[in-house]
C-alpha positions in Angstrom: 0.0 0.1 0.1 1.4 3.6 -0.9 1.2 5.9 2.2 -0.9 8.5 0.2 -4.1 6.7 -0.1 -6.4 9.0 -2.0 -10.2 8.7 -3.0 -13.6 10.5 -3.6 -16.2 9.7 -1.2 -19.8 9.3 -2.1 -21.5 10.7 1.0 -20.1 14.1 0.2 -17.2 14.0 2.7 -14.3 15.9 1.2 -11.3 13.8 -0.5 -9.0 12.6 1.9 -5.4 11.9 1.9 -3.4 9.7 4.1 0.5 10.4 4.6 0.9 8.7 8.0 3.2 5.7 8.5 2.0 2.4 6.9 1.8 -0.5 9.5 2.0 -4.0 9.0 -1.0 -6.5 8.6 -0.2 -10.2 9.4 -2.4 -12.9 8.0 -3.3 -16.0 10.1 -6.1 -18.4 10.6 -8.1 -19.3 13.5 -10.5 -22.5 14.2 -14.1 -22.9 15.4 -15.6 -20.2 13.3 -19.2 -20.9 12.8 -19.5 -17.6 10.8 -17.4 -18.9 8.2 -18.5 -22.4 8.2 -18.6 -24.2 5.0 -19.7 -28.1 4.2 -17.2 -29.9 2.8 -19.3 -32.2 0.8 -18.2 -35.0 2.5 -20.0 -37.6 4.7 -20.0 -40.7 6.2 -22.8 -43.4 6.8 -22.7 -45.6 10.2 -26.1 -47.0 9.6 -24.5 -50.5 8.7 -23.3 -50.7 12.4 -26.5 -48.9 14.2 -29.7 -47.2 12.7 -29.9 -44.8 16.0 -26.3 -43.2 15.9 -26.2 -40.2 18.3 -23.1 -39.4 19.6 -19.5 -39.8 18.5 -15.9 -38.8 19.3 -12.2 -38.7 17.7 -8.8 -40.3 19.3 -6.6 -37.6 20.1 -4.8 -37.9 16.7 -8.0 -38.0 14.6 -7.1 -41.6 13.2 -9.8 -43.4 15.2 -13.8 -42.5 15.1 -16.2 -43.8 17.6 -19.9 -43.8 17.3 -22.5 -44.4 20.0 -25.6 -46.3 18.8 -28.8 -46.5 20.7 -30.4 -49.5 19.0 -27.3 -51.8 19.7 -26.5 -49.9 22.9 -22.9 -50.1 22.1 -20.0 -48.0 20.8 -18.4 -48.9 17.5 -14.8 -48.2 16.5 -13.8 -47.0 13.1 -10.1 -46.2 11.6 -9.3 -43.2 9.4 -6.5 -43.6 7.1 -6.2 -39.8 6.9 -6.6 -38.1 10.4 -10.0 -36.4 10.8 -11.3 -36.7 7.0 -14.2 -39.1 7.7 -14.4 -40.1 3.8 -11.3 -42.3 4.8 -13.2 -43.8 7.5 -13.4 -47.6 7.6 -15.2 -49.8 10.1 -12.9 -51.7 12.5 -15.4 -54.7 13.2 -14.7 -53.6 17.0 -17.7 -52.5 19.3 -18.2 -52.4 23.0 -21.8 -52.9 24.8 -22.6 -50.5 27.4 -26.1 -52.1 27.9 -25.3 -53.3 31.4 -25.1 -49.8 32.7 -26.9 -47.7 30.0 -29.7 -49.1 28.1 -30.1 -46.1 26.0 -26.7 -44.3 25.4 -26.5 -40.9 23.9 -22.9 -39.9 24.1 -19.1 -40.7 25.1 -16.0 -39.1 26.0 -12.4 -40.1 26.3 -10.1 -39.3 29.1 -7.2 -37.1 27.1 -4.6 -40.2 27.2 -7.4 -42.6 25.9 -7.2 -44.8 29.0 -10.5 -43.7 30.5 -14.0 -43.7 28.9 -17.4 -41.9 30.2 -20.9 -42.6 28.6 -24.1 -41.0 29.4 -27.6 -42.1 28.2 -31.4 -41.0 28.5 -32.1 -43.7 30.8 -29.4 -44.0 33.7 -29.4 -40.2 34.4 -25.6 -40.9 35.4 -21.9 -40.5 33.9 -20.7 -44.3 33.8 -16.7 -44.7 33.8 -14.8 -47.2 32.0 -11.2 -48.3 32.0 -9.1 -49.3 29.1 -6.0 -51.4 29.3 -4.7 -50.4 25.6 -5.3 -46.6 25.1 -8.3 -46.0 22.5 -9.0 -49.6 21.9 -12.3 -50.5 23.1 -12.2 -54.0 22.7 -9.9 -53.4 26.0 -12.8 -51.6 28.0 -14.3 -52.7 31.0 -16.6 -51.0 33.6 -14.9 -49.3 36.4 -18.0 -49.6 38.7 -17.9 -46.0 39.0 -20.7 -43.8 38.1 -22.2 -40.2 38.9 -25.6 -39.5 39.0 -26.8 -36.0 37.6 -30.4 -36.5 38.0 -30.8 -33.6 40.7 -30.1 -31.3 37.8 -32.0 -32.9 34.7 -33.1 -36.6 34.1 -32.6 -36.4 30.3 -28.7 -36.3 29.4 -28.3 -34.8 25.8 -24.3 -34.4 26.0 -21.1 -34.4 28.0 -18.2 -32.6 27.7 -14.8 -32.4 29.9 -12.3 -29.9 30.5 -9.0 -31.1 28.9 -7.3 -31.4 32.1 -10.1 -33.5 33.7 -10.9 -31.3 36.4 -14.3 -30.0 35.2 -16.9 -31.7 33.2 -20.1 -30.2 31.7 -23.7 -32.2 31.1 -26.3 -30.6 28.7 -29.8 -31.4 29.7 -32.6 -31.9 27.3 -35.5 -31.4 30.2 -34.2 -27.8 31.4 -32.4 -26.9 28.1 -29.4 -25.9 30.2 -25.7 -26.9 30.6 -24.9 -28.0 34.1 -21.1 -27.7 35.3 -19.2 -30.0 37.7 -15.8 -30.4 39.5 -13.7 -33.3 39.9 -11.4 -32.8 43.1 -9.2 -35.9 41.3 -8.9 -35.4 37.8 -10.8 -37.7 35.6 -11.9 -39.6 38.5 -15.8 -39.7 38.7 -15.8 -40.6 42.1 -14.8 -37.4 43.1 -17.3 -35.4 41.3 -19.6 -32.8 42.5 -21.9 -30.1 41.2 -20.5 -26.7 41.1 -24.3 -24.9 41.4 -23.6 -23.3 38.1 -25.6 -23.7 34.9 -26.3 -21.8 32.0 -29.8 -21.9 30.0 -29.8 -21.9 26.0 -33.7 -22.0 26.0 -33.8 -19.0 24.1 -32.1 -20.8 21.0 -32.8 -24.3 21.3 -35.3 -26.5 22.9 -34.4 -29.7 21.7 -30.6 -30.2 22.3 -28.2 -32.6 21.4 -24.5 -31.4 20.8 -22.2 -29.8 23.4 -18.9 -28.4 22.7 -16.1 -26.2 23.7 -13.2 -24.9 22.2 -9.6 -26.0 23.5 -9.2 -23.0 25.8 -12.6 -22.9 27.0 -13.9 -19.4 25.8 -16.1 -20.5 23.4 -19.1 -23.1 23.5 -21.2 -24.6 21.2 -24.9 -26.1 21.3 -26.5 -27.9 18.6 -30.1 -29.2 18.4 -32.9 -30.2 15.9 -35.6 -27.8 16.9 -33.6 -25.2 14.9 -31.5 -27.6 12.9 -28.6 -25.2 13.9 -25.4 -24.8 16.2 -25.1 -21.9 18.3 -22.1 -20.1 19.5 -21.6 -18.7 23.1 -18.4 -16.7 24.6 -17.3 -17.6 28.2 -15.4 -14.3 29.4 -13.7 -16.6 32.3 -12.6 -19.8 30.5 -14.8 -22.8 31.6 -16.8 -20.7 33.6 -20.4 -21.1 32.8 -21.7 -18.1 34.9 -20.0 -15.8 32.4 -21.4 -17.3 29.2 -23.5 -15.3 26.9 -24.7 -15.8 23.5 -22.7 -14.5 20.4 -25.7 -14.3 17.9 -23.7 -16.4 15.8 -25.2 -19.8 14.5 -24.9 -22.3 11.8 -27.9 -23.3 9.8 -27.7 -27.1 8.8 -30.8 -27.2 6.7 -29.0 -27.1 3.5 -26.8 -30.1 4.3 -29.1 -32.3 6.7 -32.0 -31.8 9.2 -32.3 -33.3 12.9 -28.3 -32.9 13.6 -27.5 -35.0 16.9 -24.0 -35.3 17.9 -21.3 -32.7 17.2 -17.3 -32.7 17.3 -14.6 -30.5 16.4 -11.1 -31.6 15.2 -8.2 -30.6 17.4 -7.6 -27.4 16.1 -11.1 -26.6 15.5 -10.6 -26.3 11.5 -13.1 -29.0 10.8 -16.6 -29.6 12.6 -18.5 -32.7 12.4 -22.4 -33.5 12.8 -24.4 -36.4 12.8 -27.6 -36.8 11.9 -31.0 -38.7 12.2 -30.0 -40.5 8.9 -27.2 -42.2 11.0 -24.7 -39.9 8.6 -21.8 -37.6 9.9 -21.2 -34.6 8.0 -17.9 -32.7 7.7 -17.6 -28.7 7.4 -14.5 -26.5 7.5 -14.7 -23.7 10.3 -11.4 -21.8 9.4 -11.7 -18.1 10.0 -9.0 -15.8 8.3 -7.4 -13.4 10.6 -5.8 -10.2 9.7 -4.1 -8.7 12.4 -2.7 -4.9 12.5 0.3 -4.7 14.4 0.2 -1.4 16.0 3.9 -1.0 16.8 4.6 -0.8 12.8 2.5 2.2 12.0 -0.7 4.2 12.1 -2.5 3.4 8.7 -3.3 0.0 7.5 -5.1 -1.5 4.6 -6.7 -4.5 4.1 -8.3 -6.0 0.8 -10.1 -9.1 2.0 -9.8 -12.4 -0.2 -12.3 -14.5 2.3 -14.3 -13.6 5.2 -11.7 -12.2 7.9 -11.6 -11.4 11.5 -9.7 -8.0 12.0 -7.3 -8.3 15.3 -5.0 -5.7 16.8 -1.5 -6.6 18.3 1.3 -4.7 20.1 -0.4 -1.2 21.4 1.3 1.1 23.3 1.6 0.8 27.0 -1.2 1.7 29.3 -1.5 5.4 29.8 -0.3 6.1 26.4 -2.7 6.7 23.3 -2.2 4.0 20.4 -4.2 4.6 17.4 -4.7 3.4 13.9 -6.8 4.2 10.6 -7.9 1.2 8.9 -8.8 1.1 5.2 -11.3 -1.6 4.4 -11.9 -2.3 0.8 -14.8 -4.2 -0.1 -14.5 -7.3 -2.1 -16.3 -10.0 -4.0 -16.0 -13.5 -2.7 -17.7 -16.8 -4.3 -17.5 -15.6 -7.8 -18.6 -18.3 -10.5 -20.8 -19.8 -7.8 -24.3 -19.9 -9.2 -25.9 -20.7 -5.9 -24.9 -17.2 -5.2 -26.7 -15.7 -8.6 -29.4 -13.1 -8.3 -31.2 -11.3 -11.2 -30.4 -8.0 -12.1 -31.9 -6.6 -15.6 -32.1 -7.3 -19.2 -31.7 -6.2 -22.7 -34.2 -7.0 -25.4 -32.7 -8.4 -28.9 -36.1 -8.8 -30.4 -35.9 -5.9 -32.7 -32.8 -7.5 -34.9 -34.6 -11.1 -34.7 -37.0 -13.3 -33.0 -34.7 -16.5 -32.7 -31.6 -15.6 -30.7 -29.3 -18.4 -30.2 -25.8 -17.7 -29.4 -24.0 -15.1 -27.1 -20.6 -13.6 -26.8 -18.9 -10.4 -25.1 -15.8 -8.7 -25.9 -13.3 -9.4 -23.4 -13.5 -5.6 -22.0 -17.4 -6.1 -21.8 -17.9 -3.1 -24.4 -19.4 -5.3 -27.2 -22.0 -7.6 -27.2 -22.7 -10.2 -30.1 -25.8 -12.2 -30.4 -26.7 -15.0 -33.4 -30.1 -15.1 -34.4 -31.7 -17.4 -36.8 -34.6 -14.9 -37.7 -36.8 -17.8 -38.9 -34.0 -19.5 -41.1 -34.3 -16.8 -43.8 -31.5 -14.2 -42.9 -29.4 -15.7 -40.3 -26.9 -13.4 -38.8 -24.7 -12.1 -36.1 -25.7 -8.7 -34.6 -23.2 -6.7 -32.7 -24.0 -4.2 -30.0 -22.3 -1.5 -28.0 -22.2 -1.3 -24.2 -21.9 2.3 -22.9 -20.9 0.9 -19.6 -18.9 -2.1 -19.6 -20.8 -5.5 -18.7 -24.0 -3.3 -18.2 -26.5 -4.8 -20.8 -29.0 -2.1 -19.8 -26.4 0.5 -21.7 -26.6 -1.7 -24.8 -27.3 -0.5 -28.3 -27.6 -2.0 -31.7 -24.7 -1.3 -33.7 -24.6 -3.7 -37.0 -24.8 -7.1 -38.4 -23.2 -9.5 -40.5 -25.3 -11.9 -42.5 -24.6 -15.6 -42.7 -26.8 -16.4 -45.4 -29.9 -18.5 -45.2 -30.4 -22.0 -44.0 -27.2 -21.5 -42.1 -28.9 -22.0 -38.6 -26.2 -20.5 -36.4 -26.7 -21.7 -32.8 -23.8 -20.4 -31.0 -20.6 -18.1 -31.4 -17.1 -17.9 -30.3 -14.4 -15.1 -30.8 -10.5 -15.4 -30.8 -9.3 -13.3 -27.8 -7.9 -10.8 -30.3 -11.1 -10.0 -32.0 -9.7 -11.3 -35.6 -11.5 -14.4 -35.9 -15.3 -15.5 -35.2 -16.3 -19.1 -35.1 -20.1 -20.0 -35.6 -21.5 -23.5 -34.9 -24.5 -24.2 -37.7 -26.7 -26.9 -38.6 -26.9 -26.2 -42.4 -30.1 -27.3 -44.2 -30.7 -29.3 -40.9 -28.1 -32.0 -41.6 -24.7 -30.7 -42.4 -23.6 -29.8 -38.9 -20.2 -27.8 -38.6 -18.2 -25.5 -37.1 -17.6 -22.2 -39.5 -14.5 -19.9 -39.5 -14.6 -16.4 -40.4 -11.6 -13.5 -40.5 -12.5 -10.2 -39.5 -10.2 -7.5 -41.1 -10.9 -5.0 -38.4 -10.8 -6.8 -34.8 -14.2 -7.0 -33.3 -16.0 -5.4 -35.9 -18.3 -8.0 -37.3 -19.0 -5.8 -40.6 -15.5 -6.9 -41.6 -16.1 -10.7 -41.4 -15.5 -13.0 -44.2 -15.8 -16.6 -44.7 -12.6 -18.8 -44.1 -13.3 -22.3 -43.7 -15.5 -24.8 -42.0 -15.2 -28.3 -40.2 -17.8 -30.5 -40.2 -18.7 -32.1 -36.8 -22.0 -34.2 -38.2 -20.0 -37.6 -37.2 -20.0 -36.6 -33.6 -23.0 -34.3 -33.1 -26.4 -34.5 -34.6 -27.8 -31.3 -33.4 -24.7 -29.2 -32.1 -26.0 -26.1 -30.1 -23.4 -24.7 -27.8 -19.8 -23.9 -28.6 -16.4 -23.0 -26.5 -12.7 -22.8 -27.2 -9.6 -23.5 -24.8 -8.2 -20.1 -24.2 -5.1 -21.2 -26.5 -7.3 -22.2 -29.2 -6.3 -25.9 -29.7 -9.4 -27.5 -28.2 -13.2 -26.6 -28.9 -16.3 -28.1 -26.9 -19.6 -28.6 -28.5 -22.6 -29.5 -26.5 -25.6 -31.3 -28.5 -29.0 -31.0 -28.3 -32.0 -34.0 -27.9 -31.6 -36.8 -25.1 -29.5 -39.0 -27.3 -26.8 -36.4 -27.8 -26.9 -34.6 -24.5 -23.4 -34.4 -24.4 -20.3 -32.1 -24.7 -17.7 -33.4 -27.3 -14.3 -32.2 -27.7 -12.4 -31.5 -30.8 -8.7 -30.8 -31.4 -6.6 -28.3 -33.3 -3.2 -28.7 -34.1 -2.8 -25.1 -35.0 -4.6 -22.8 -32.8 -7.4 -21.2 -34.0 -7.0 -22.9 -37.3 -10.1 -25.0 -38.3 -8.2 -26.7 -41.5 -6.3 -28.6 -38.4 -9.2 -29.8 -36.6 -9.8 -33.4 -35.7 -12.4 -35.2 -33.9 -11.9 -37.1 -30.6 -13.8 -39.9 -28.9 -13.8 -37.8 -25.5 -17.3 -36.8 -24.5 -19.4 -36.0 -21.4 -22.8 -37.2 -20.6 -25.1 -34.1 -19.0 -28.3 -35.7 -19.9 -29.0 -36.6 -16.4 -29.2 -33.1 -15.7 -30.5 -31.7 -18.8 -31.9 -33.5 -21.9 -31.8 -30.6 -24.2 -28.6 -28.5 -23.5 -28.3 -25.3 -25.5 -25.0 -23.6 -24.2 -22.0 -24.2 -22.9 -19.3 -22.0 -21.0 -16.0 -22.6 -18.8 -14.4 -21.1 -15.8 -11.2 -19.2 -17.2 -9.0 -22.0 -15.4 -11.0 -24.8 -16.8 -12.0 -26.4 -13.7 -15.7 -25.5 -13.7 -18.0 -26.2 -16.8 -21.7 -24.5 -16.9 -24.4 -25.8 -19.2 -27.4 -24.1 -19.7 -30.7 -25.9 -21.2 -34.3 -25.8 -22.4 -35.5 -28.7 -20.6 -34.7 -27.9 -17.1 -34.4 -24.0 -17.8 -31.6 -23.9 -15.5 -27.8 -23.6 -15.3 -26.0 -26.8 -14.4 -22.6 -26.8 -12.8 -19.8 -29.4 -13.2 -16.1 -29.6 -11.5 -13.7 -30.8 -13.6 -10.7 -32.8 -11.4 -8.3 -32.1 -14.1 -8.8 -28.8 -15.9 -10.0 -28.8 -19.4 -10.4 -32.5 -19.3 -14.4 -33.1 -19.4 -13.9 -36.8 -19.0 -13.1 -35.7 -15.0 -16.5 -33.5 -14.7 -18.6 -34.3 -11.9 -22.1 -32.5 -11.5 -22.3 -30.2 -8.6 -25.6 -28.2 -8.6 -27.9 -25.8 -10.9 -29.6 -22.6 -10.7 -33.1 -22.0 -12.3 -33.6 -19.1 -14.9 -37.1 -20.1 -15.6 -38.4 -16.9 -13.8 -36.6 -14.7 -16.6 -37.0 -17.2 -19.5 -38.1 -20.7 -20.0 -36.1 -21.3 -23.2 -32.6 -20.3 -22.5 -30.2 -20.6 -25.3 -27.0 -19.4 -24.5 -24.5 -18.8 -21.4 -21.8 -16.1 -20.9 -19.8 -14.9 -17.7 -17.9 -11.8 -17.0 -14.0 -12.8 -16.8 -14.0 -12.3 -13.4 -17.0 -14.6 -12.5 -19.1 -11.5 -11.0 -21.8 -11.6 -13.6 -23.5 -14.6 -15.8 -25.5 -13.3 -18.9 -28.5 -16.2 -20.2 -29.9 -15.5 -24.0 -33.3 -16.5 -23.6 -35.6 -17.3 -26.9 -38.8 -17.1 -25.0 -38.7 -13.4 -24.5 -35.6 -12.6 -26.7 -33.7 -10.8 -23.8 -30.2 -10.8 -22.6 -30.7 -11.7 -19.1 -27.9 -10.2 -16.5 -27.1 -12.1 -13.2 -25.0 -11.0 -10.2 -22.8 -13.6 -8.8 -20.8 -13.4 -5.5 -21.0 -12.0 -2.0 -18.9 -9.3 -0.2 -16.3 -10.3 2.7 -17.8 -10.5 6.0 -15.8 -8.7 8.4 -15.8 -9.7 12.1 -14.1 -7.7 14.9 -12.8 -8.9 18.3 -14.9 -8.2 21.3 -12.5 -5.8 22.6 -13.5 -3.3 19.9 -16.3 -0.8 21.3 -18.4 0.9 18.6 -20.4 3.6 19.2 -23.8 2.3 18.7 -22.8 -1.3 20.2 -22.8 -2.8 16.9 -19.9 -3.1 14.3 -20.6 -1.6 10.8 -21.3 -3.6 7.9 -19.1 -4.7 5.3 -18.0 -2.0 2.8 -19.9 -2.4 -0.7 -17.6 -4.1 -3.5 -15.5 -1.5 -5.1 -15.7 1.1 -2.1 -13.6 1.6 0.8 -14.8 2.3 4.5 -12.2 4.1 6.8 -12.0 3.0 10.7 -10.3 4.7 13.3 -9.5 2.6 16.2 -7.6 3.8 19.5 -6.7 2.3 22.9 -5.5 4.1 26.1 -5.2 1.0 28.5 -2.8 -1.1 26.6 -5.2 -3.0 24.4 -7.7 -4.2 27.0 -10.1 -2.2 25.2 -10.4 -0.2 21.9 -12.6 2.8 20.8 -13.7 2.3 17.1 -15.6 4.6 14.9 -16.4 4.4 11.2 -15.2 7.7 9.9 -16.3 7.2 6.4 -18.7 5.0 4.7 -18.4 4.0 1.3 -15.2 5.9 -0.2 -14.4 5.5 -3.9 
């Protein structure tokens, strides 16, 4: 960052220039972050062992998993070939019955060294203690004839958790919707347990609790239930002391992944979070929060442009009694570009004046020109060129000129060489001669200067070609075909880039008919790791991941996004190069429909920052900068923060 940050301000405040010393921002990460949680698309079913799984726990290294099953009243042991990766789990054919002590077991917990096991359930109203002669090997477990009753606090136990040193444990009760705190005068010895007469009610958030967790230092608590199908986060101002707990107004909704969550766990550093649901399946999330720490000893002006959701932290303030100040320039940033699940409709532009059957769509790389192919009832097929006075804003488009392809060409899609000197059109000539046609432009991007160069027949591979896309280096082309029999993406190669005379067919293709039986348009993310297909059967965009870039044989379906509210006959798809906007050409209403993709980065702050309203400001809008001033006089015990400027440009 330059030390002369200079910008205009949208709300009328005069432009500001900062000349103070530029400070150091250190990036890091923290676990246990529900606010940044995302599902890993990883799950593991334990239904083969028990059809009523509730609680589970890992060993200290994450290489073993133990699941509590109520149907068989047993604990089942699994191995993970990759630590904490439940996709690598397999059953050890080892189990341990607790039926003699608890006929309705709900959860278990291990001593930190794996030599003790503790089990609770719905019937015994007690914690039962077991010893293991071999650490974490439940085949060596036996009952210690030691138990502790918590019936005076609650008669339906939902979860148990121990402080890492074994001097405290916590029982979550489902009758009172509260967590109860206990102490052990001898660590891990349940015979020395006693109730601390301390409890915490969470009934305002959840009335059917199942999962209780803490972070490693006892300053955060997490409660999961299936009334809300969510996990809630709480802070403890004094570690492990429930009397200091309060709700953080932070939660994780599980309904997009599963319903009826039961037991929960974190991995050792809180970067992964696991939930077992009523379908006897464990689901895995990532829960890492990126941190940006302002080192106040290095300067007084800091700038952050987030590349993910972040928490802003502060370090090394001046000693108590001395004022320590900082100015934070926080830039708005777009996250989740290319993610169609974030798409929202913005606006459209009608192309009906130029023709009644639009079929293909392409934009100049800078977004100032748009091209649409049209069948015009097959009598005067052409390519129409439009100018956009504001790049990528279709509402500013205006018709410029066209280029006639002649009659009976049936152009279905269009693609330009990146420098605008060639254009390729996929056609169905006379309904039977399927080909890609190549045209040269004597003036780049000026469609009126196009002239026919060559063509390449694809009729032996594609019966009804619809969408066309080229690899950025021009050495391969992808064509998607229509009809349920030809709902495939086909690969063609060019030995000389962008030269159809060197094109050849391949046997490589990818079937999309399971998602779309009438595919019309195709587009790839710039790095070739994601493919999008738009179709007229589902009226939606289908997204696929490619495990090997540009290799369609490695594609797998991910999700879809419906465009039926805008048009029920989508023909072509195009993305802005940064993935922040998507465009769908519709034949029903003859519109180019524009969608916004992505979300602003979420910015959180430590509890030590005090804001005038008591609430931190929202994240800056994309393309704008918020100016935050921060100061402390007590050595960083507390900070006073003010949003000095909202939305500078």
